[in-house]
C-alpha positions as CSV (number, residue, x, y, z in Angstrom):
1,M,-1.6,-10.6,-20.0
2,I,-3.4,-14.2,-21.2
3,I,-2.2,-17.2,-20.0
4,P,-2.1,-20.1,-22.3
5,K,-4.3,-23.3,-21.4
6,R,-1.3,-25.6,-21.8
7,L,0.6,-23.7,-19.0
8,L,-2.9,-23.2,-16.9
9,I,-3.4,-26.9,-16.6
10,I,0.5,-27.5,-16.0
11,G,-0.1,-25.2,-12.7
12,V,-2.9,-26.4,-11.3
13,M,-1.8,-29.6,-12.0
14,A,1.6,-28.9,-9.9
15,A,-0.7,-27.5,-7.0
16,I,-2.9,-30.4,-7.0
17,V,-0.8,-33.6,-7.2
18,P,1.3,-33.1,-4.5
19,T,-1.5,-33.5,-1.9
20,L,-3.0,-36.3,-3.5
21,L,0.6,-38.4,-3.0
22,P,0.0,-41.6,-0.5
23,G,3.0,-41.3,2.6
24,R,3.8,-37.4,2.0
25,T,2.4,-35.1,4.5
26,I,3.3,-31.6,5.2
27,A,4.2,-30.4,8.3
28,M,2.0,-28.2,9.9
29,T,3.6,-25.7,12.5
30,T,1.3,-25.3,15.6
31,M,1.1,-21.4,17.2
32,P,1.7,-21.3,20.7
33,A,-1.5,-21.1,23.2
34,Q,-0.8,-17.5,24.2
35,P,1.7,-15.1,22.5
36,A,4.3,-13.6,24.5
37,P,2.8,-10.0,25.0
38,L,3.7,-7.0,23.2
39,R,6.2,-4.5,25.4
40,P,5.9,-0.9,25.1
41,I,9.3,0.9,23.6
42,P,10.1,4.3,25.8
43,Q,10.2,7.2,23.2
44,P,11.3,10.6,24.3
45,L,8.6,13.5,24.1
46,A,10.5,15.3,21.8
47,L,10.6,12.4,19.3
48,K,7.3,12.1,19.7
49,A,6.4,15.8,19.2
50,G,8.8,16.0,16.1
51,V,7.5,13.1,14.2
52,T,3.9,14.4,14.6
53,L,4.5,18.2,13.6
54,G,6.2,16.4,10.7
55,G,3.3,14.0,9.5
56,L,1.1,16.7,9.9
57,L,3.3,19.4,7.6
58,L,3.4,16.6,5.0
59,M,-0.4,16.3,5.1
60,G,-0.4,19.8,4.8
61,G,1.7,20.3,2.0
62,N,-0.3,17.5,-0.1
63,L,-3.1,19.1,0.8
64,W,-1.9,22.5,-0.5
65,W,-0.4,21.2,-3.9
66,F,-3.8,19.5,-4.7
67,L,-6.2,21.5,-3.5
68,G,-4.6,25.3,-3.4
69,S,-2.1,25.6,-5.9
70,K,-4.7,25.3,-8.4
71,R,-7.0,28.0,-7.1
72,Q,-4.4,30.6,-7.3
73,T,-3.7,29.3,-11.4
74,L,-7.3,30.6,-11.8
75,E,-6.5,33.7,-9.7
76,K,-4.4,34.6,-12.1
77,G,-6.3,34.7,-15.1
78,D,-4.6,31.3,-16.8
79,R,-8.3,30.2,-18.1
80,P,-8.1,29.7,-21.8
81,S,-10.5,32.1,-23.8
82,S,-12.5,31.1,-26.8
83,R,-10.0,33.0,-29.0
84,D,-7.0,30.5,-27.8
85,E,-8.7,27.4,-29.5
86,V,-8.7,26.4,-32.5
Protein backbone atom coordinates (compact mmCIF):
# COMPACT_ATOMS: atom_id res chain seq x y z
CA MET A 1 0.00 0.00 0.00
CA ILE A 2 1.44 3.35 -1.03
CA ILE A 3 0.70 6.30 1.24
CA PRO A 4 0.17 9.66 -0.52
CA LYS A 5 2.71 12.36 0.37
CA ARG A 6 0.05 14.74 1.68
CA LEU A 7 -1.29 12.13 4.10
CA LEU A 8 2.22 11.26 5.23
CA ILE A 9 3.06 14.91 5.94
CA ILE A 10 -0.18 15.40 7.89
CA GLY A 11 0.55 12.30 9.97
CA VAL A 12 4.10 13.38 10.80
CA MET A 13 2.93 16.87 11.76
CA ALA A 14 0.17 15.45 13.93
CA ALA A 15 2.80 13.45 15.80
CA ILE A 16 5.39 16.23 16.16
CA VAL A 17 3.38 19.44 16.72
CA PRO A 18 1.85 18.50 20.12
CA THR A 19 5.32 17.92 21.54
CA LEU A 20 6.46 21.41 20.50
CA LEU A 21 3.57 23.36 22.06
CA PRO A 22 4.65 25.25 25.23
CA GLY A 23 2.72 24.72 28.42
CA ARG A 24 1.48 21.30 27.46
CA THR A 25 3.12 18.45 29.24
CA ILE A 26 2.32 14.82 29.06
CA ALA A 27 2.09 13.17 32.44
CA MET A 28 4.44 10.24 32.74
CA THR A 29 3.58 7.36 34.96
CA THR A 30 6.32 6.04 37.17
CA MET A 31 6.96 2.43 37.92
CA PRO A 32 7.19 1.33 41.54
CA ALA A 33 10.72 0.69 42.74
CA GLN A 34 10.09 -2.99 43.43
CA PRO A 35 7.31 -4.81 41.56
CA ALA A 36 5.13 -7.17 43.54
CA PRO A 37 6.47 -10.73 43.46
CA LEU A 38 4.51 -13.28 41.46
CA ARG A 39 2.68 -15.89 43.45
CA PRO A 40 2.60 -19.46 42.16
CA ILE A 41 -0.85 -20.88 41.47
CA PRO A 42 -1.21 -24.44 42.77
CA GLN A 43 -2.31 -26.88 40.07
CA PRO A 44 -3.19 -30.55 40.43
CA LEU A 45 -0.68 -33.04 39.09
CA ALA A 46 -3.35 -34.66 36.87
CA LEU A 47 -3.98 -31.33 35.13
CA LYS A 48 -0.26 -30.79 34.51
CA ALA A 49 0.08 -34.31 33.11
CA GLY A 50 -3.00 -33.89 30.91
CA VAL A 51 -1.82 -30.61 29.43
CA THR A 52 1.65 -32.03 28.80
CA LEU A 53 0.25 -35.18 27.16
CA GLY A 54 -2.14 -33.14 25.02
CA GLY A 55 0.70 -30.90 23.84
CA LEU A 56 2.88 -33.88 22.96
CA LEU A 57 0.00 -35.46 21.02
CA LEU A 58 -0.57 -32.25 19.08
CA MET A 59 3.13 -31.96 18.23
CA GLY A 60 3.23 -35.59 17.15
CA GLY A 61 0.15 -35.06 14.99
CA ASN A 62 1.78 -32.09 13.29
CA LEU A 63 4.94 -34.06 12.60
CA TRP A 64 2.94 -36.96 11.18
CA TRP A 65 0.80 -34.66 9.02
CA PHE A 66 3.69 -32.76 7.47
CA LEU A 67 6.32 -35.50 7.35
CA GLY A 68 4.75 -38.93 7.68
CA SER A 69 1.71 -38.66 5.45
CA LYS A 70 3.77 -37.59 2.42
CA ARG A 71 5.95 -40.67 2.67
CA GLN A 72 2.90 -42.95 2.61
CA THR A 73 1.55 -41.42 -0.61
CA LEU A 74 4.90 -41.93 -2.31
CA GLU A 75 5.03 -45.56 -1.19
CA LYS A 76 1.61 -46.29 -2.70
CA GLY A 77 2.91 -45.53 -6.19
CA ASP A 78 1.21 -42.18 -6.70
CA ARG A 79 4.26 -40.86 -8.47
CA PRO A 80 3.48 -39.20 -11.78
CA SER A 81 4.90 -41.02 -14.76
CA SER A 82 6.18 -39.50 -17.96
CA ARG A 83 3.09 -40.83 -19.79
CA ASP A 84 0.77 -38.73 -17.58
CA GLU A 85 2.40 -35.48 -18.64
CA VAL A 86 1.06 -33.68 -21.66
